[in-house]
N, C-alpha and C positions, 0 to 999 in steps of 0.2 A: 409698192407699199412703203409707207414711211416706217421709221423706227417705232414710232408710237403705235401704229396699227399692228406691227409684228408683236410688240410688247403686250398689247391688249389681247391679241389672239392667244398668245402663250399663257396669259393669265386666265383667259376663258377656258382654255384646255385644262389648265391645272385645277381650276375650280370644278370643272366637270369630273375630272378624275377623283378629286377629293369627295365630291358628292357620291360617286359610285362606291368609294371606299367606306364612306359613312353608312350608306344604305346596306352594304354587306356586313359591316360591323354590327349594325342595329339588328339585322336578321339573325346573326349568330348569337347576339345577346338574348334575343327573344327565345331562340331555340334552347339555349342553356337555361334560361329562367323556367321554361316549361319542363325541362328534364329535372331541374331542381325541385319543382313543385311535385312532380310525380314521385320522385325519390322521398321527399319529405312526407307525403301522404302515405306511401308504402311503409316507411319507418314508423309512422304513427299507428298504423293498423297493426303492424307486427308488435309494437310495444303494448298495445291494448290486448292482443292475444296472449302475449307472455304474462301480462299482469293477471289475466283471467286464469291461465294455467297455474300460475304460482298460488293464487288464492285457492283453487281447487286442491292442489297438492297439500298446501298448509292445512286445509280443512280435513283432508283425508288422514294426515299424520296425527292430528290432534283428536280424532274421533276416539271414543272409548273402545277398547278392544272387547269384542264379543267373545264369550266363552265358546270354545270349540265343542262340537257335539262328539261324544265318545262313540266309537264304533262298538257295536255289540257282537 
């Protein structure tokens, strides 16, 4: 083999290795993005629940007090 053929083979091997690294990194990125979306949706749902609970509590606090029945 000539120096040029060895150099080209080394470059081809390096390109193949970089392609594998890129594919792995893209897979990890997609997995992290999916986890982010799940966490974001969960936080949104929890925020909605907390808002509803807060509204209910505020309404309960501001309700006029009913007179208590006296025991006979």
